[in-house]
C-alpha positions as CSV (number, residue, x, y, z in Angstrom):
1,M,0.1,-28.2,22.2
2,A,2.8,-31.5,22.0
3,V,3.3,-34.5,24.1
4,G,6.7,-34.7,26.0
5,P,9.6,-31.9,26.3
6,G,10.4,-32.0,22.9
7,T,14.5,-31.9,24.1
8,I,16.7,-31.8,21.3
9,G,20.5,-32.8,22.1
10,E,23.3,-31.2,20.0
11,L,23.6,-31.4,16.7
12,H,26.6,-31.8,15.0
13,P,27.5,-30.8,11.6
14,V,27.9,-33.3,8.7
15,D,31.4,-32.4,7.0
16,G,29.9,-31.7,3.5
17,V,26.6,-30.2,4.1
18,R,26.2,-26.4,4.4
19,I,22.0,-26.0,4.8
20,G,20.9,-22.1,3.9
21,I,17.5,-20.4,4.7
22,A,15.5,-17.9,3.7
23,S,12.2,-16.0,3.6
24,A,10.0,-16.4,0.1
25,G,7.1,-15.0,2.3
26,I,5.1,-18.3,0.4
27,K,2.3,-17.5,3.0
28,K,3.4,-15.2,5.7
29,P,5.3,-12.3,5.0
30,G,9.2,-12.5,7.0
31,R,8.6,-16.6,7.4
32,K,12.1,-18.7,6.7
33,D,10.0,-20.7,4.8
34,V,13.1,-21.8,1.8
35,V,16.1,-24.1,2.8
36,V,18.5,-24.9,1.1
37,F,21.2,-28.4,1.7
38,E,24.2,-28.1,-0.3
39,L,25.9,-31.7,-1.1
40,A,29.9,-31.7,-1.6
41,E,30.9,-33.0,-4.5
42,G,31.2,-36.6,-4.5
43,S,27.9,-37.1,-2.0
44,R,25.1,-39.7,-2.9
45,S,21.4,-39.4,-2.2
46,A,19.6,-41.8,-1.8
47,G,15.5,-41.6,-0.6
48,V,11.9,-43.1,-0.4
49,F,8.6,-41.3,-1.5
50,T,5.5,-41.3,-1.3
51,K,2.9,-43.9,-3.4
52,N,0.2,-41.2,-3.5
53,A,-1.1,-41.7,-7.2
54,F,-2.0,-37.9,-6.4
55,C,1.9,-37.0,-5.6
56,A,2.8,-33.6,-5.6
57,A,5.0,-32.0,-8.8
58,P,7.9,-31.7,-7.1
59,V,8.2,-35.6,-5.8
60,T,7.7,-36.6,-9.6
61,V,10.7,-34.0,-10.1
62,A,13.2,-35.1,-7.8
63,K,12.5,-38.8,-8.5
64,A,13.0,-38.0,-11.8
65,H,16.2,-36.2,-11.0
66,L,17.7,-38.5,-8.6
67,A,18.0,-41.4,-11.7
68,K,19.8,-38.6,-13.8
69,A,22.5,-37.3,-11.7
70,S,24.2,-37.0,-8.2
71,P,22.4,-34.2,-6.3
72,R,24.4,-31.1,-5.4
73,Y,21.6,-29.2,-3.8
74,W,17.8,-30.0,-2.2
75,L,15.7,-27.5,-2.6
76,I,12.5,-27.2,-0.2
77,N,9.9,-24.9,0.2
78,T,7.4,-24.7,2.8
79,G,3.6,-23.2,2.8
80,N,2.9,-24.5,-0.8
81,A,2.7,-27.7,-1.8
82,N,3.0,-27.4,-5.3
83,A,0.8,-30.7,-5.8
84,G,-2.7,-31.5,-7.7
85,T,-1.6,-28.5,-9.7
86,G,-0.8,-30.8,-12.8
87,E,1.5,-29.9,-15.8
88,Q,2.1,-26.1,-14.5
89,G,3.1,-27.3,-11.2
90,L,5.9,-29.6,-12.6
91,S,7.3,-26.7,-14.8
92,D,6.9,-24.5,-12.0
93,A,9.7,-27.1,-9.7
94,R,11.7,-27.5,-12.6
95,R,11.7,-23.7,-13.0
96,C,12.8,-23.5,-9.3
97,C,15.4,-26.0,-9.9
98,A,17.0,-24.5,-12.7
99,A,17.0,-20.9,-11.0
100,L,19.0,-22.9,-8.5
101,A,21.6,-24.6,-11.0
102,D,21.9,-21.3,-12.3
103,L,23.3,-19.9,-9.6
104,T,25.9,-21.9,-8.7
105,G,26.8,-23.4,-12.0
106,L,24.7,-26.7,-12.0
107,E,22.9,-28.5,-14.1
108,A,18.9,-28.7,-13.2
109,P,19.0,-32.3,-12.8
110,T,21.6,-31.7,-9.8
111,V,18.6,-30.0,-7.5
112,L,16.2,-32.4,-5.8
113,P,13.0,-29.8,-5.2
114,F,10.7,-30.7,-2.3
115,S,7.3,-29.0,-0.7
116,T,5.3,-28.9,1.8
117,G,1.5,-27.2,2.5
118,V,-1.7,-26.3,1.0
119,I,-2.5,-28.7,-1.5
120,G,-4.2,-27.7,-5.4
121,E,-2.2,-24.1,-5.1
122,P,0.2,-22.7,-7.9
123,L,3.2,-22.7,-6.5
124,P,4.5,-18.7,-6.5
125,T,7.5,-19.3,-8.4
126,D,8.9,-15.7,-8.0
127,K,9.3,-15.3,-5.0
128,I,11.3,-18.9,-4.3
129,V,13.6,-17.6,-7.2
130,S,14.2,-14.2,-5.8
131,A,14.5,-15.9,-1.9
132,L,17.3,-18.7,-3.3
133,P,20.3,-16.2,-3.8
134,G,19.3,-15.8,0.3
135,A,19.5,-18.9,1.1
136,L,22.7,-19.5,-0.7
137,G,25.1,-16.0,0.8
138,A,23.1,-17.7,4.9
139,L,24.9,-21.2,3.6
140,S,26.6,-22.7,7.2
141,V,27.6,-26.0,8.1
142,D,25.3,-24.8,11.7
143,S,22.3,-24.1,10.2
144,W,20.3,-28.0,11.1
145,L,18.1,-26.7,13.9
146,D,17.2,-23.8,11.7
147,A,16.2,-25.7,8.5
148,A,14.8,-27.7,10.8
149,S,11.8,-24.7,11.7
150,G,11.9,-23.8,8.2
151,I,10.4,-27.2,6.7
152,M,7.3,-27.0,9.5
153,T,3.7,-26.4,8.3
154,T,1.6,-26.7,11.4
155,D,4.5,-28.2,13.3
156,T,4.5,-26.6,17.0
157,R,7.9,-27.4,17.5
158,P,10.9,-28.4,15.0
159,K,12.4,-32.1,15.2
160,A,15.9,-32.6,15.0
161,C,18.1,-35.1,15.8
162,S,22.2,-36.4,15.9
163,Q,24.3,-39.5,16.9
164,Q,27.7,-40.1,16.2
165,L,29.8,-43.3,16.4
166,Q,33.7,-44.6,16.7
167,W,35.8,-46.3,14.2
168,Q,39.1,-47.3,14.5
169,G,40.2,-43.9,16.2
170,K,37.7,-42.0,13.5
171,T,34.1,-40.3,13.8
172,I,31.1,-40.7,12.0
173,T,28.0,-38.0,12.5
174,V,24.8,-38.8,11.4
175,T,22.6,-35.8,12.0
176,G,18.8,-35.3,10.4
177,I,15.5,-33.2,10.8
178,S,12.0,-34.3,9.9
179,K,8.9,-31.9,9.4
180,G,5.1,-33.5,10.2
181,A,1.7,-32.9,11.8
182,G,-1.1,-34.4,9.8
183,M,-1.8,-36.1,6.9
184,I,0.6,-38.2,8.6
185,K,0.3,-41.9,7.7
186,P,3.2,-41.8,5.6
187,N,3.4,-45.0,2.8
188,M,7.2,-44.7,2.1
189,A,8.9,-41.7,4.4
190,T,7.3,-38.9,6.0
191,M,5.9,-35.8,5.4
192,L,9.5,-34.5,5.1
193,G,12.5,-35.7,6.0
194,Y,16.5,-35.4,5.4
195,V,19.3,-36.9,7.0
196,A,23.5,-36.7,6.8
197,T,25.9,-38.9,7.2
198,D,30.0,-38.1,6.9
199,A,30.3,-42.3,5.8
200,D,31.4,-43.0,2.3
201,V,28.8,-44.9,1.3
202,D,27.8,-46.8,-2.1
203,Q,24.7,-46.0,-3.7
204,A,23.3,-49.7,-3.3
205,L,23.9,-49.7,0.5
206,L,22.9,-46.4,0.9
207,Q,19.3,-47.0,-0.7
208,S,18.9,-50.1,1.5
209,L,20.0,-47.9,4.1
210,V,17.2,-45.3,4.0
211,S,14.7,-47.8,2.9
212,E,14.9,-49.8,5.9
213,A,15.5,-47.1,8.2
214,A,12.5,-45.2,7.0
215,E,10.3,-48.7,7.1
216,Q,11.1,-49.1,10.9
217,S,10.4,-46.3,12.1
218,F,8.2,-43.2,9.2
219,N,6.3,-46.2,8.9
220,R,5.4,-47.1,11.6
221,I,3.6,-43.6,13.0
222,T,0.5,-42.3,12.3
223,V,-1.6,-39.2,13.3
224,D,-5.0,-39.6,11.3
225,G,-4.7,-42.5,8.9
226,D,-4.0,-39.9,5.8
227,T,-0.9,-40.3,3.3
228,S,0.5,-37.2,2.2
229,T,0.9,-35.9,-1.4
230,N,4.7,-34.8,-0.8
231,D,6.0,-37.3,1.5
232,A,9.6,-37.3,0.9
233,C,12.3,-38.6,2.8
234,M,16.5,-38.3,1.4
235,L,19.9,-39.6,3.1
236,V,22.9,-38.5,1.6
237,A,26.6,-40.1,2.4
238,T,29.3,-37.5,1.6
239,G,32.4,-39.6,2.6
240,R,33.9,-37.0,4.4
241,S,34.9,-38.4,7.2
242,G,37.3,-41.0,5.2
243,V,35.6,-43.9,6.5
244,S,34.4,-46.6,4.0
245,V,31.5,-48.7,5.0
246,S,31.1,-52.0,2.6
247,A,28.1,-54.2,3.4
248,G,28.0,-57.4,4.8
249,S,30.6,-55.3,7.6
250,E,30.8,-54.9,10.9
251,L,31.0,-51.2,10.0
252,E,28.0,-51.3,8.2
253,G,26.5,-53.0,11.2
254,L,26.2,-50.3,13.2
255,L,26.3,-47.6,10.7
256,R,23.0,-48.8,10.3
257,Q,21.7,-49.1,13.8
258,T,23.2,-45.5,14.3
259,I,20.6,-44.1,11.5
260,N,17.5,-46.6,12.3
261,A,17.6,-44.6,15.3
262,V,17.9,-41.4,14.4
263,F,15.3,-42.0,11.9
264,L,13.1,-43.3,14.6
265,D,13.3,-40.5,16.9
266,L,12.3,-37.9,14.0
267,A,9.4,-40.6,13.7
268,Q,8.5,-40.6,16.9
269,A,9.0,-37.0,17.4
270,I,6.7,-35.9,14.7
271,V,3.7,-38.0,16.9
272,R,4.5,-36.2,20.0
273,D,3.8,-33.3,18.0
274,G,0.9,-34.3,16.2
275,E,-1.8,-31.3,15.5
276,G,-4.0,-31.3,18.7
277,A,-2.0,-34.4,20.6
278,T,-2.1,-34.4,24.2
279,K,-1.1,-38.4,24.0
280,F,1.9,-40.4,22.9
281,V,0.5,-44.1,21.9
282,A,2.4,-47.0,21.3
283,V,0.0,-49.6,20.1
284,A,2.1,-52.9,20.2
285,V,0.6,-56.4,18.9
286,K,1.9,-59.8,19.5
287,G,1.6,-62.9,18.5
288,A,0.5,-62.3,15.0
289,Q,1.4,-65.3,12.3
290,D,3.1,-62.7,10.3
291,Q,3.9,-59.3,10.1
292,Q,1.2,-57.7,8.0
293,E,-1.3,-59.5,10.5
294,A,0.6,-57.4,13.4
295,L,0.5,-54.1,11.2
296,K,-3.6,-54.8,10.5
297,V,-4.4,-54.5,14.1
298,A,-2.1,-52.3,15.9
299,Y,-2.8,-49.4,12.4
300,T,-7.2,-50.7,12.6
301,V,-6.6,-49.7,16.6
302,A,-4.1,-47.0,16.2
303,E,-6.6,-44.6,13.8
304,S,-10.1,-46.0,15.2
305,P,-11.5,-42.3,16.0
306,L,-13.5,-44.1,19.0
307,V,-10.2,-45.5,20.2
308,K,-8.6,-42.4,19.9
309,T,-11.3,-39.9,21.2
310,A,-11.0,-42.4,24.4
311,L,-7.6,-42.1,24.9
312,F,-7.8,-38.1,24.9
313,A,-10.1,-38.4,27.3
314,S,-8.4,-40.4,29.4
315,D,-11.4,-43.1,29.1
316,P,-10.5,-46.9,29.8
317,N,-12.8,-47.5,27.2
318,W,-11.7,-51.3,26.8
319,G,-14.6,-52.2,24.8
320,R,-13.6,-49.8,21.8
321,I,-10.3,-51.4,21.2
322,L,-12.1,-54.6,21.1
323,A,-14.1,-54.0,18.8
324,A,-11.0,-52.6,16.6
325,I,-8.8,-55.6,16.6
326,G,-12.2,-57.7,15.9
327,R,-13.1,-55.5,13.0
328,A,-9.3,-55.8,11.4
329,G,-10.0,-58.4,9.8
330,V,-7.6,-61.6,11.2
331,D,-9.2,-64.4,9.0
332,G,-9.7,-67.2,12.1
333,L,-9.4,-65.1,15.1
334,D,-10.1,-66.9,18.4
335,V,-11.3,-63.7,20.8
336,A,-10.9,-66.1,23.7
337,K,-6.8,-66.0,22.8
338,V,-6.9,-62.7,22.8
339,S,-5.4,-60.9,25.9
340,V,-4.9,-56.7,25.8
341,H,-3.1,-54.8,28.5
342,L,-2.6,-50.7,28.8
343,D,1.1,-50.1,30.0
344,D,1.6,-53.4,32.5
345,V,-2.6,-53.6,33.6
346,L,-4.6,-56.3,31.7
347,I,-7.7,-55.0,30.9
348,A,-9.0,-58.2,28.9
349,E,-8.5,-61.8,28.1
350,R,-10.7,-65.1,27.1
351,G,-12.7,-63.0,24.6
352,G,-13.8,-60.7,27.5
353,R,-12.8,-58.0,30.2
354,A,-10.2,-59.7,32.9
355,A,-11.1,-61.0,35.9
356,S,-8.4,-58.5,38.2
357,Y,-9.2,-55.6,35.9
358,T,-10.5,-52.3,37.6
359,E,-11.5,-49.3,36.3
360,E,-9.7,-47.4,38.5
361,A,-6.0,-49.2,37.2
362,G,-6.8,-48.2,33.7
363,A,-7.9,-44.4,34.5
364,A,-4.2,-43.9,35.3
365,V,-3.0,-45.3,32.9
366,M,-5.0,-43.5,30.3
367,K,-4.2,-40.5,31.9
368,Q,-0.4,-40.8,31.2
369,E,1.3,-38.6,28.5
370,D,2.9,-42.2,27.6
371,V,0.6,-45.0,27.4
372,T,1.2,-48.6,25.5
373,I,-1.6,-51.0,24.5
374,A,-0.2,-54.0,24.3
375,I,-2.2,-56.9,22.3
376,D,-1.5,-60.6,22.4
377,L,-3.6,-62.2,19.1
378,G,-2.0,-65.5,20.5
379,R,-1.7,-67.5,17.2
380,G,1.8,-66.8,16.1
381,E,5.3,-65.4,16.8
382,A,5.4,-62.1,14.7
383,G,5.1,-58.8,16.1
384,E,5.0,-55.1,14.7
385,T,4.8,-51.6,16.9
386,V,2.5,-48.5,15.9
387,W,2.8,-45.5,17.5
388,T,-0.1,-42.6,16.8
389,T,-1.5,-40.2,19.2
390,D,-5.4,-39.5,20.8
391,F,-8.0,-37.3,19.1
392,S,-8.6,-33.6,20.3
393,Y,-10.7,-30.9,20.1
394,D,-7.8,-29.1,19.0
395,Y,-7.2,-31.7,16.0
396,V,-10.7,-30.4,14.6
397,R,-9.7,-26.9,14.8
398,I,-6.3,-26.8,12.8
399,N,-7.7,-29.0,10.1
400,A,-10.7,-26.9,10.0
401,E,-9.0,-23.6,9.4
402,Y,-5.6,-24.9,8.0
403,R,-6.4,-22.5,4.8
404,S,-8.0,-19.2,6.2
């Protein structure tokens, strides 16, 4: 189940990036579950990773390798998270990197590993290593959509986005994929995300671009309030367009805008494909004293089980929204100054139900697939928006049956 059509436009190849997909049969026989990104020599990679203390072995290894060398390959497997696996998990992640490096004549630190799937089970290293020649043999510039499918777990549809910008007669491309449907409240990025551009960007600027883009997109979504052990989001700049981007330039602003747009599309696609989702919900808070206050309120509403189940029922139970705002921990909140809208329908003001509100008007909004809960705290100039889903019967079923 997912919200909206899930239409993916043309995915432009990124010069300097080839992708290969193969089947290791990690969880299901015949499933294309190993993805390899080949990055041209001279490419620069930057990333953001989960802050979960129980971070997965591939996260630890990827961060260490990224600090040592310029990545030439990203190696992704689905079906097994290699998380909660201790020293053996680290050894397994390193073995996979070494195997790919041996096949390509490189050193192990030039390979970054990524995993997603069931937590706490040993990584089937032999299966992954056996699949690597097939993935390398399948390398292609046109495999972005196949890769988006190859990294899925409980996702019901692939997630990909591509945009281009023109600069002085040359074209710069930004293309990316993401995966995620549950265990989504990223604390840096998303479940997994991979974005590439053919612009020439130095390392410091590239890290700034990926950090800002992730903060404004993947760090503004929540399905269930759970942060994964495996979250990772990578951005690579191959430089193959021949266009160099310098910090503070007009082109940097345009590239930043394009990258941010791709990241936001990929992040919102995750919410629209949230486990069991029937609603795509924006919780927009304004009138806060600062950004963190706005986020605190937005996330409290977005993650309230009572609000989310009311959304599933298309029930305009505005009292649940007020209760969530009230327990968000905003010091000195004057409830008489707070107003709440469902889309353009005013439902609460001056501490209670709006005089103009009718249940019929509220119910009409709640029946929509896309709903905005707009909250004005009436105490400042800051605002933030978080995107979330409802909670349905299917969310419980999917997670109850996840390991069966």
